[in-house]
C-alpha positions as CSV (number, residue, x, y, z in Angstrom):
1,X,0.0,0.0,0.0
2,X,1.4,3.3,-1.1
3,X,2.2,5.8,1.7
4,X,0.2,9.0,1.8
5,X,2.1,12.0,0.4
6,X,3.6,14.3,3.1
7,X,2.9,17.3,0.9
8,X,-0.2,18.5,2.9
9,X,1.7,18.4,6.1
10,X,4.5,20.5,4.6
11,X,1.9,22.9,3.1
12,X,0.2,23.2,6.5
13,X,3.6,23.9,8.2
14,X,4.4,26.6,5.6
15,X,1.0,28.2,6.1
16,X,1.4,28.2,9.9
17,X,4.8,29.8,9.5
18,X,3.4,32.6,7.3
19,X,0.5,33.1,9.6
20,X,2.8,33.6,12.5
21,X,5.0,36.0,10.5
22,X,2.1,38.1,9.3
23,X,0.3,38.1,12.6
24,X,3.5,39.2,14.3
25,X,3.8,42.1,12.0
26,X,0.2,43.2,12.4
27,X,0.1,42.8,16.2
28,X,3.3,44.9,16.4
29,X,1.8,47.6,14.1
30,X,-1.7,47.7,15.4
31,X,-1.8,45.9,18.8
32,X,-3.9,42.9,19.8
33,X,-7.3,44.6,20.0
34,X,-7.1,46.4,16.7
35,X,-5.8,43.4,14.8
36,X,-8.6,41.2,13.3
37,X,-8.3,37.7,12.1
38,X,-9.6,39.0,8.8
39,X,-6.6,41.2,8.5
40,X,-4.2,38.3,9.1
41,X,-6.1,36.1,6.6
42,X,-5.9,38.8,4.0
43,X,-2.2,39.3,4.5
44,X,-1.6,35.6,4.2
45,X,-3.9,35.2,1.2
46,X,-6.3,32.7,2.8
47,X,-9.9,32.8,4.1
48,X,-10.5,33.7,7.7
49,X,-12.1,30.3,8.4
50,X,-8.8,28.6,7.3
51,X,-7.0,30.2,10.3
52,X,-9.1,28.0,12.7
53,X,-7.3,25.0,11.3
54,X,-4.2,26.3,12.9
55,X,-5.4,28.5,15.8
56,X,-8.8,28.3,17.4
57,X,-9.1,32.1,18.0
58,X,-7.1,35.4,18.0
59,X,-5.9,34.9,21.5
60,X,-4.3,31.5,20.7
61,X,-2.7,33.1,17.6
62,X,-1.3,35.9,19.6
63,X,0.0,33.6,22.3
64,X,1.7,31.5,19.5
65,X,3.3,34.7,18.1
66,X,4.7,35.6,21.6
67,X,6.0,32.0,22.1
68,X,7.7,32.1,18.7
69,X,9.4,35.4,19.3
70,X,10.5,34.8,22.9
71,X,11.6,31.2,22.3
72,X,13.9,32.3,19.5
73,X,15.9,34.7,21.7
74,X,15.7,32.3,24.7
75,X,17.5,29.7,22.6
76,X,20.3,32.1,21.8
77,X,20.5,33.2,25.5
78,X,20.6,29.7,26.8
79,X,23.3,28.8,24.4
80,X,25.4,31.7,25.6
81,X,24.9,31.0,29.3
82,X,25.6,27.3,28.9
83,X,28.9,28.0,27.2
84,X,31.9,27.8,29.5
85,X,33.8,31.0,29.9
86,X,34.3,34.1,32.1
87,X,31.0,35.4,33.5
88,X,31.5,39.0,32.3
89,X,32.2,37.8,28.8
90,X,29.0,35.7,28.7
91,X,27.0,38.7,30.0
92,X,28.4,40.9,27.2
93,X,27.7,38.1,24.7
94,X,24.1,38.0,25.9
95,X,23.8,41.7,25.6
96,X,25.1,41.6,22.0
97,X,22.7,38.8,21.2
98,X,19.8,40.8,22.6
99,X,20.6,44.0,20.7
100,X,21.2,42.1,17.4
101,X,17.9,40.1,17.9
102,X,15.8,43.2,18.5
103,X,17.3,45.0,15.5
104,X,16.7,41.8,13.4
105,X,13.2,41.4,14.8
106,X,11.9,44.8,15.8
107,X,8.3,43.5,16.1
108,X,9.4,42.1,19.5
109,X,10.1,45.6,20.8
110,X,6.9,47.0,19.5
111,X,4.8,44.2,21.0
112,X,6.5,44.6,24.3
113,X,6.0,48.3,24.4
114,X,2.3,47.9,23.6
115,X,1.9,45.2,26.3
116,X,3.6,47.4,28.9
117,X,1.5,50.5,28.0
118,X,-1.7,48.5,28.2
119,X,-0.9,46.4,31.3
120,X,-2.8,46.9,34.5
121,X,-1.5,46.7,38.1
122,X,-0.9,43.0,37.7
123,X,1.2,43.5,34.6
124,X,0.8,41.7,31.3
125,X,-0.2,38.1,31.8
126,X,0.7,37.3,28.2
127,X,4.3,38.6,28.5
128,X,4.8,37.3,32.0
129,X,4.0,33.8,30.9
130,X,6.7,33.9,28.2
131,X,9.5,35.6,30.2
132,X,9.4,33.0,33.0
133,X,12.1,30.9,31.2
134,X,14.3,34.0,31.1
135,X,14.1,34.6,34.8
136,X,15.0,30.9,35.4
137,X,18.1,31.3,33.2
138,X,19.0,34.5,35.0
139,X,18.5,32.9,38.4
140,X,20.7,30.0,37.4
141,X,23.3,32.5,36.2
142,X,23.1,34.4,39.6
143,X,23.7,31.1,41.5
144,X,26.7,30.3,39.3
145,X,28.1,33.8,40.0
146,X,27.6,33.3,43.8
147,X,29.5,30.0,43.6
148,X,32.6,31.8,42.6
149,X,35.0,32.8,45.3
150,X,36.6,36.1,46.1
151,X,37.3,38.5,43.3
152,X,35.9,36.2,40.6
153,X,32.4,36.9,41.7
154,X,30.7,39.9,40.1
155,X,28.7,42.2,42.4
156,X,25.7,42.6,40.2
157,X,21.9,43.0,40.4
158,X,21.0,40.8,37.5
159,X,17.3,41.8,37.3
160,X,18.2,45.5,37.3
161,X,20.8,45.1,34.6
162,X,18.5,43.0,32.5
163,X,15.8,45.6,32.8
164,X,18.0,48.5,32.0
165,X,19.6,46.8,29.0
166,X,16.3,45.5,27.6
167,X,14.5,48.8,28.2
168,X,16.9,51.0,26.5
169,X,17.0,48.9,23.3
170,X,13.2,48.5,23.2
171,X,12.7,52.2,23.6
172,X,15.4,53.1,21.0
173,X,14.0,50.8,18.3
174,X,10.3,51.7,18.9
175,X,10.4,55.4,19.5
176,X,13.3,57.0,17.6
177,X,11.7,56.4,14.2
178,X,8.5,58.1,15.5
179,X,9.9,61.0,17.6
180,X,12.9,61.9,15.3
181,X,12.1,60.7,11.8
182,X,14.5,63.2,10.4
183,X,17.3,61.0,11.8
184,X,16.4,58.4,9.2
185,X,16.9,55.6,11.7
186,X,15.8,52.1,10.7
187,X,16.4,48.9,12.6
188,X,17.9,47.3,9.4
189,X,20.5,50.0,9.3
190,X,23.8,48.2,10.1
191,X,25.6,51.4,11.2
192,X,22.8,52.2,13.7
193,X,22.9,48.7,15.0
194,X,26.7,48.8,15.6
195,X,26.6,52.2,17.2
196,X,23.7,51.3,19.6
197,X,25.4,47.9,20.4
198,X,28.6,49.7,21.4
199,X,26.7,52.1,23.6
200,X,24.7,49.4,25.3
201,X,27.9,47.4,25.9
202,X,29.4,50.5,27.5
203,X,26.4,50.8,29.8
204,X,26.7,47.1,30.6
205,X,30.3,47.4,31.6
206,X,29.5,50.4,33.7
207,X,26.7,48.5,35.5
208,X,29.1,45.7,36.0
209,X,31.7,48.0,37.5
210,X,34.2,47.4,34.7
211,X,36.3,50.5,34.0
212,X,36.9,51.4,30.3
213,X,40.2,53.1,29.3
214,X,40.9,55.0,26.2
215,X,43.4,53.7,23.8
216,X,45.9,56.3,24.8
217,X,45.8,54.9,28.4
218,X,43.9,57.9,29.9
């Protein structure tokens, strides 16, 4: 008996991938409330009813978008933290990865800013669910730092540093194009990426208590 062709499965996977990409773009541009499933279906080129084959409703689609975005960076961060090496170097590598990721995928910054702006006193349940793995990684990193003896341990407030670094990049990517369009900034601009990355690394070293010296030795 001939095996069934795997083509429908591959087609379904491609459709799901495109759905996530277009939904991510629309949620970032318009927010959750203003984005309709009809808008996503039109962007993908399918009927609204076809979305239900992949996601039962808009909330499930939105959650899938958040999971897709956050898991992509989480994988990068976990790889960095799990690599042997000096703690400061791994922190700086994590910062570089964060800046590069947000510039590569600015929809993350826009979605985060929308969620923060619309969050009530309890915060954003949607975002809180997806950042839990990050806090676990950071907590593990803190414990590893504490295990070092004497001068090898870094006196850091990991949550404060993570918040400061994440916040400045999210704000930069989402607001500069709006408040200062004359600057011509765009996340895909390599020069802007490198300049911002350098500044964020400088801030990181300052928060870590690492002194930077000029090339002239001053």
